N, C-alpha and C positions, 0 to 999 in steps of 0.2 A: 504494500500500500504506500510506503514511503517513496518508492520509485515513481508511482503515479503522480504524487505531489511534486516531486522534482521535475518530472516531465511537464506538468502543467506550468511550473515556474519558468521552464526553459522555452516552451512553445509560445506562451502568451507574453508579449512584450509588456502588457499592462495587467499585472496580476490584480490590481485594484478593481478593474472591470469585472474580472471573474468573481471576486469577492462580492462586488455589488450585485451581480446577477444571483449568486447563491443567497445573499441576504434578502433580496426581494422575494425570491421563491419561498424562503423560510417565513418571511413576514406574512405571506398570503396562505400559509398553512400547508406548504409542500415540503416540510422538514424531513418527513420519512422518505420522500422521493429523493431528496438530496443525499440523505444518509445511504440509501440503497445504491446510489451511484458513487459513493465514497467521495463526493465533492465537498462534504463538510470539513474535510481535512485541509482545505485551503484556508480555513478560518483560524483565528487565534485559539489557543487551548481554552481560554476562559469562555469564549463564545460557543465552542463545541460542547462544553459541559452544560451550558445553558439550554441549548436546543435539544439535549437528550431527554428533557422532561416530556411527559405525555402532552401532545398538542391540544390546545383548547378547542372547544366546539366552535366552529366558524358559522357566521350568520349567513354567508352566501354559499351557493352550490359550487361544485368543483369547476364547471365551465365558467361561471361568473368570476371566481377567484383567479382562474388562469387568464381571463381577459384583463382583469385589473392588473395582474402582474406584467403581462405583455405591454399594456399601456404605460406602465411606470418605467419599463426598461427602455423605452424610446424607439427611434425610427426603425432600426433593424427588426425588432420584434413586432412592431406595428405592421410593417410590410409583410412579415412572415405570417402574421395572423390574417391579413387580408388575402394572402394566397391560400391559406388553409380554409378560409371561409368559403372558397369556391370548390373545396374538396370534401363534401359531406360523405362521399364514398369511402374516404380514408379515416376521417375523425369523428364520424356520426353527426347527425343533424343538430343535437343540442349544442355541441361545441361550435359548429359552423354558424348557427344562429347567433351565438354570443359574439363571435369574432366579427360578424357583420356590423356590430355596434361600435367598433373601434373607429374613431374619426382621426383622419390624418391631418390634424390641425395643431400647429405649435406656434409659440410667439415668434414674431419676425426677428431676423438678425439685423445688426446695425447697417445703416445706409453706407457708412464708410467702407464696409466690406464689399458692398455692391460696386462702388467706384473702384476699389482696389482690384477686384477680379476682372472688371472690364479692362482696366489699364494693363494688367498682367497678360490677359489672353489676347487682346487686340494689339498690344504693343504701342498704343498711342494714348494720349489723354482723352477721356470720354467726351470732353467738350468739342473735340474735333469731329466726333461722330454724331453726337446728340445735341440738339438745340436745348432740350430740357429733359429731365428725368424726375418723375414724381417720387419724393422721398418716402411716402407712405405706400407700402405694397397693397395691391388689390387682393392678394391671396398669399398665404404662407403655409407651407406644408413641411413635412419632415425632410424631404429631399431638396426642395427648391422653393423660391418665392418669386412672385410676378409683379413687375412694375410697369405702369404706363410711361411712355416716353415719346418724344418727337425728334425725328431725324433733322439734320441741318437743312435738308431740302423741304422740310415742312410735313413730311409723311408721318401720320400717327402710327406708332408701333407698340408692341409689347415686348418686354425683356424678361426672359426666364433665367434666373441666376441660381446656380447650385449653392446649397448651404455649405459654408466653410467647414472643412474637416470631416464632412460626412463620409467620403469614400474610405478614409482610414478607420473610422468608427465601425462602418459596416464590414470592412475586411476583418477587423478584430473579432467582431461578433460572429461572423460566419465561421472563423477558425474555432471559436468557443463552441458554437453549435455543432460543428463536425465532431469535436471531442465528446460533447454531451451525447450525441446520437450513438457514437461508438460505445460509450459506457452503457447506454440504454440497452443496446443489442447484447452486450457482454453480460451485464448483471440482471437484465430484465428481458430474457429472450422472447417472452410473449409479445413484446412491443414490435418485434421484427415483422409481424403481420401488417403493421401500418406503414412499413418501409420508411422509417425516419431518416435514414441516410439519403434515400432517393428524394424525399421532400426537401431536405436541406440543399441538395445539389440542384434541384429544380429552382429553388428560391435563389440560389447563388447565380444561376444563369439569368434569371429574370431581372434581378436587381442590378447585376453588372451591366446589362443592356440599358436599363432605365437610368443608370448613373452617367452613361455616355450620351450626351445630347446630340452628337453627330448621328447616332442611330435614329433618334427621334426625327432629325432633319430628313434622313433618307426615307423614313416612313411617310412623312408629310409630302415629300415630292412624289412618292408612289401614289398616294391618295389623290393628289392634284391631277396626275395623269389619268387615273381611273375615272375621275368625275369631270374631266375637262369638257365633255360634251353634254353634261347634265346642267341645265340652267337653274335648277332648283336647289342644288347643293353647292355650298361655297367652302372651299378649303383655304385657309389663310396663305397669303404669299410669304415665301421664305426669303430672307436676305442671306444667301450662302456665304457672302464675305464677312458676315457678322455671326458666324457659328463656330463654337469650339466645344470641347468636352464639357465645359462648365457653364456655358451660356448659349442662348439661342434667341435671335431677334426675328420676329414675324409681324405681319400686318395685324393691325388692331381691328377686331370685328365689333361694329356697333350694333347692339341689339339687346334682347332680354333673354333670360333663361327660359327654356322650353316649358318649365313647370310654373312660370309666372302667368297664370291664366288671365288675371286682371289686366296686366299690361298688354297681353296679346289681344284681348278684346278691345282695349282702348285704341290699338293700332288698326282696328277694323279688319283683321285677318280672319280667314276661314279656318277654324281649328280642326275640322274634319279633314280638310285638304292638307294641313300641316302634318297631321298624323299619317295620312297616306303617303305623302312625299318622304317623310322621315323613315318610315318602316320600309318603304320601297327601296330606299338607298341602302339600308342594311341587308335586305335580302339580295340585292345586287352584289354586295360584298360577300355574303355567305355562299351563294349558289352560282355566281358568275365569275367573280374575281378570285375567290379563294383566299382573300386577304381582308381582314376586318378590324375595325376600330373596337378594341376589346374593353373599353372603359366608358360606356355610354351613359354615365350618370347625368342628371339634368344640368349640373354645373359645366359639363363639357359640350352641351348642345345648345346653341343660341338661335333665336328667331330674329332675323333682320327686318328692318322696317319695310323692305320691298317684298317680304314674304319668303325669301330664301332661308334655308337652314344652314347655319355655319357650325362646323365641327372643330373642336379644340382638343389639345393634349393627346399626342400620338405616341407616348412612351410605351404603352401596353397595346400590343397587337396580337392577333391570332392568325394562324395559317391553316388552310384546309387543302389537302391533296385532291386532285381530280377524282380519285376513287372514293374518297370520303364524301365529296360533294354529290357524287352520283348516288351513293348509298342514302344520304340524307334526303335527296329528292325522291328516290324510290320509296323511302319510308313514308314521306308525306303523301305520295300518290296511293300507297297501300292503305294508309289511314283513311283517306277520302273514300276509297273503294271497299272498305271493310275487309280487305284481304289480310287476315291475321297471319296466315302462313308466310306470306311475302314479307310482312313486317318482322317476323321472327328471323327470317333469312337475312334481312338487312342488318340486324343486330350481330349476326354471325359474320357477315361480310365486313362489318366495320372492325372486326378483330377484337371485339369486346369479350368474347368467350375464351377463357384461359384453358390450357391443356388439362387442368385438373377437373374441369367440368365435363360431365357426361353429356354429349350432344343431344342424344335422343331424349334423355330425362329432362334436359333443359328445354328442348322444343315443347315437350308436353306441358310441363309445369309453367313455363313462361307464357305460353300461349293462353293457358287457362287464366293466369293472372291478368294479362292485358285485356282479354275478352271481358272478364268481370268488370274491369274498370272502364273500358271504352264503349261497350254496347249501350249503356244509359246515355252517353253523349249524343248518340245519333237521334235521340228523341228531342234534342234541344235545337234551337235556332243557332246560327253561327255566332251571333252576338252574345248568346247566353253562355257559351263555352268559356270557362276561365282558363286561358292558355297557361297562366302561371301555375295554377293548381295541376293542370294536365302535365306540364313538364316536370314539376316537382314530384308528382306521383310516379311518373315513368322512371325518373332518376332513382327513386327509392325502391322500385321494383327491380331495377338493374342492380342496386346494392344488395338487395335481398338474395339475388341469384349469384352474387360474388363476381360480377362482371368487372373487367378491368377497363376503366374509362380513360381515354387519353386526355391530357390537360387541355388541349385546344377545343375538344368537344365540350368540356366543362365550362370553358370560357364562353363558348357559343351559347350554352344553356343559360349561363348567367346573363348574357346580353339579351337573350329573348325574354327572360323574366323582367328585366328592367324596361325593355322596350314595350312590352305589353302593358306594364303599369303606366308608362308615359302616354301610350296611345289611348288607353281608356280614360286617362285624366283629361286629355284633349277632346276626346269624343267618346261618350259612354256607349255608343253603338259601333265602336271601332271593330272592323272585320280583319283580324290578324291573318287567318289562314288563307283568305281569298287573295291577299297580296302575294303570299308565298307561292300559290298554285301556278301562276304563269311561268315563274322562274324554274320551278320544279319540272313542269311539262317541257319547257325548252331544253333543260338539261337532259331529260330522258330521251327526247327526240334526237339530240346531238350524239347520243350513244350509238345510234344506227347510221350515222353519217359514214360514207365510204372511207374517209380518211381515218376516223376513229376505229372502224372495224379493221382496217389495214394495220394500224399501230398495235392493236391488241393481238392480232394474229402474229405479227412480227415479234412481239414480246414473248408470246407463248412458244414460238419456234426457238428463240434464243434460250429459253429455260429448258426446253426439251433437249436441245443440243448440249447444253452444259451438263445436264443430268446424264446423258448417254456417254459423255466423254470422261466424267469424273467418277462415276460409279464403279467401273472395273478397277481403277487404280485404288479406290478406297477399299474395295473387297480384297485386293492383293495385300494391302497393308494389314488389314484385319487378320487374314489367314496367316501371314508371316509372323505376326505377334503371337497368334494362338499356337503355332507350331514351335516357336521358341520359348513358350511358356512366359511370354511377356505381357499377356493380356490380363489387365487388372480391373477389378470391379470396385468402384468407389461407392462406399455406403456412408450416409450421413445420419447417425442416430439422433433422433429428435428428442430433446429434453435431457440428453446425457450431460451436457455442460452444466445445466442447472443442478442436476443431482450431485455432480462432483463438487460444485461450489457449496451446496448444502452440507455435504459430508465434511468438506474442508472447514466450513464455519463451525460445525458441531465439534469437530476434533479440536479446533482452536479454543472453543469455549471449555471443553473438557480439560485441556492442558492448563488453561487459565485458572480453572477451579482448583486443580491439583496444586498449582503454585500458591493460590490463596490459602488453601488448607495447610500447606507446608509452612507458610508464614505464621499462621495461627498456632500451629503445633510448636514451632520453634520459639515463638513469643511466650507460649505457656511454659515451656521448659525453662526459659530465661527468667520468667517471673517467679517460678517456684524455687529456682536456685538462688534468687536474691542477689545475683552478681551485678556489679557496677553501681553507679549513682542512682538515686531514687527521685521520682517526681510524684507527689501525692501518694507517697508510701508504696509506689510501684516502680520496679527497676526501669530505668530510662530506655534501655534497649527493648525490653518486653513491651513497654507502652508504645514505642515507635512502631514496632511490628504490628501491634493490634490496630493502630490508626491506619497504617498502610493497607492492612488486610481489609479494614472496613471500607476505605475509599475504593479499592479495587473490586471488592465484592459488590458494593453499591453500583459501580459502573457496569459490572457484568449483569446485575439484576435489571437495571434500566434498559440495557441493550436488548435483553431477552423480551422485556415487556413491549418495547417499541417494535420488535420484529413481529409481534402478534402471535408468537408461538410459545406459549407457556407450557 
């Protein structure tokens, strides 16, 4: 255990951050979790003794306490929680619902830092680029804050500036999270089902891209190209010469948030048409472009005075391959036609069914579940169908059957839930599925285009060719190893590591108890012999031994009580 502590001190440049994380988890009632991972050993001895007591009864539920802890730990953990909020398939719905409550809003950083970053990244004084910059930010989040500004040519723009020191903090926190997940898999093997290492790696990839504003600039340019022929959607103009990893300057959009119904009515705009235009744009992204704006909350969608919809913040995007888009379109068509067998097939085609799942059993049980849920929907009008409830239920049916859902599909699911809510707020009779149907039909028809058929045949021929050429060689290698007695079977005993750790812990406690008993016995002999000086009429050496035995015995008793295995 001492080696682990030394490794923590060597790996983490800022051990105080590790201690802060441990203290926050203990504060919110996760002391036993910290002790199971042996992370309490980074704390001073006095603090460790204090947390060994039985934890108090907490007023909040475990998901609530975890949300509070993540919120207190700052940007990295808030962003991680937001990622986890979109993965109810991994962390269950109660935790996902709690993490959705975390708001990414923090106090702004000083305006002096804004000026300093512009000067460092652009290499000139900000006054040479901007006629004016509003000192008060219009928005401040954990990663960046946004200021209104005016260029020297009079163009109104927005400057997005990265928070100072945030990349270093996130890099440190990711290192800590990697170590924590390794300890979780080692000391709590049951957590491996949730793939904690994979979650941290996915978070690392996502946050690394979000920290590089040049990636956001590329995304913005791609969206401008995709919507250059759509007069109803406006993507802000980018100023490429004013882009760096830490700052990005773009055209300022004048308008109101799409959930500001009162302001939209004052502008005299048709809310039903706005809902249609906005959702139509997203289905174009989902089923035509395969590249979508994955953070469509109302603060990122503006309604302009001329009726156009402006999109903002392109740091989080999703990608869909042509095969996935075709499967989604086929699923929508199957849903409309009540073809439940085809719907089940699309779940299999999407690669959601893992190798551990029996296909025939899955077909039968999954089909029964979706029939029970979907059949009552066909008695409703299209406006009566709650698409948010529909998607949420389908997701949980998938979780029930242990389907493996790709992160981009979950992002798409999250987008649809938000968009349905926005659409219904704009127009109570909003028809979500009817907007999707033309794109789905077009995508299905394109499947039979001669060029697509030729590409599929070519792909299949390449795979057949690869199979026929590699199989004989692989068989020869297998037979050679079998003849040389070099063929090995790798077995992974499940739960054996935990058994070994439990035996090791029990042995250590037994040895510890023997040492305590030996100290008590030695102290008793010294006390009866009366050797040495006395304190309170008790030989000093004997008294010292009794006190030492008491402390060690008490420590052992508390440790056993906290383990929950009396």
